[in-house]
C-alpha positions as CSV (number, residue, x, y, z in Angstrom):
1,M,-0.2,-0.1,0.1
2,K,1.2,3.5,-0.5
3,F,1.3,6.0,1.5
4,L,-0.9,8.8,0.1
5,E,-0.1,12.2,0.5
6,T,-3.7,13.1,1.3
7,H,-3.5,10.6,4.1
8,R,-0.1,11.9,5.3
9,I,-1.7,15.7,5.3
10,D,-4.5,14.4,7.5
11,I,-2.3,12.4,9.8
12,I,-0.3,15.6,10.5
13,D,-3.5,17.8,10.7
14,S,-4.5,15.3,13.4
15,F,-1.2,15.7,15.1
16,E,-1.5,19.3,15.2
17,E,-5.0,19.6,16.3
18,L,-4.3,17.5,19.6
19,N,-0.9,19.8,20.0
20,Y,1.8,17.4,18.7
21,T,4.1,18.0,16.1
22,K,5.2,16.0,13.2
23,A,8.7,15.8,14.8
24,D,6.9,13.5,17.8
25,F,6.2,10.7,15.4
26,H,8.0,8.5,13.0
27,F,6.5,7.1,9.8
28,I,7.3,3.3,9.0
29,K,6.1,1.4,6.1
30,R,6.5,-2.5,6.7
31,K,4.7,-4.9,4.6
32,G,2.1,-2.8,3.3
33,R,1.0,-1.2,6.6
34,I,1.6,2.2,7.3
35,I,2.7,2.7,11.2
36,T,2.9,5.7,13.0
37,Q,5.1,5.7,16.0
38,Y,5.0,8.0,18.8
39,A,8.8,8.7,19.4
40,T,8.8,8.9,23.2
41,T,7.1,5.7,24.0
42,R,7.3,3.7,20.7
43,S,3.5,3.1,20.9
44,E,2.1,2.2,17.4
45,F,-0.9,3.0,15.5
46,S,-1.2,1.2,12.1
47,Y,-3.5,0.6,9.2
48,F,-3.6,-1.3,6.0
49,L,-6.1,-0.9,3.1
50,K,-7.5,-4.1,2.3
51,K,-8.9,-4.7,-1.0
52,D,-11.4,-7.7,-2.4
53,I,-13.4,-8.1,-5.4
54,T,-16.5,-10.3,-5.0
55,L,-19.3,-11.2,-7.4
56,D,-22.6,-9.4,-6.8
57,P,-25.5,-12.1,-7.0
58,A,-28.0,-9.8,-8.0
59,S,-26.3,-8.0,-10.9
60,G,-23.7,-10.6,-11.6
61,T,-20.7,-8.1,-11.9
62,F,-17.8,-8.0,-9.9
63,V,-17.8,-5.3,-7.1
64,E,-14.6,-3.8,-5.4
65,I,-14.7,-4.1,-1.6
66,Q,-12.3,-2.1,0.5
67,Q,-11.8,-1.9,4.1
68,Y,-8.8,-0.4,6.2
69,E,-7.6,-2.7,9.0
70,I,-6.6,-0.5,12.1
71,K,-3.9,-2.2,14.9
72,E,-3.4,-0.2,18.1
73,N,-0.6,-1.3,20.3
74,D,-2.8,-3.5,22.3
75,G,-3.1,-5.6,19.5
76,E,-7.0,-4.8,19.2
77,R,-8.0,-4.6,15.7
78,Y,-10.7,-2.7,14.0
79,F,-12.0,-2.8,10.4
80,V,-13.6,0.3,9.0
81,E,-14.5,0.9,5.4
82,Q,-14.1,5.1,5.2
83,W,-10.8,6.9,6.0
84,S,-12.9,9.4,8.1
85,R,-13.3,6.4,10.6
86,V,-9.4,5.7,10.5
87,L,-8.6,9.3,11.5
88,Y,-11.5,8.9,14.3
89,H,-9.5,5.9,15.8
90,L,-6.2,7.6,15.3
91,K,-7.3,10.7,17.2
92,K,-8.6,8.3,19.8
93,W,-5.0,6.7,20.2
94,L,-3.5,9.9,20.4
95,K,-5.5,11.2,23.2
96,T,-4.2,8.0,25.1
97,L,-0.6,9.2,24.4
98,R,-0.9,12.2,26.8
99,K,-2.0,9.8,29.7
100,V,1.0,7.7,29.0
101,G,3.9,10.1,27.8
């Protein structure tokens, strides 16, 4: 998966919205997964876009399905269909860092 420029900008905007800077984090790409790592605690938030194609029985056509798989440090995984939901989980994770770091 490519680290899209629009996603990078959205992530950095989320940092700034919660009074972090880009320098507080490292971006890592590993096996298609985009990882955001908090430099102070090494806590990680990652996402991966999963794409699949399935046959729609009603129309007989192939339909592309995509979901983001989100993983946080605790190993809990979420599956969401919209980028806005990825940002929601990112901001939720960022808020927990203030308690830890």
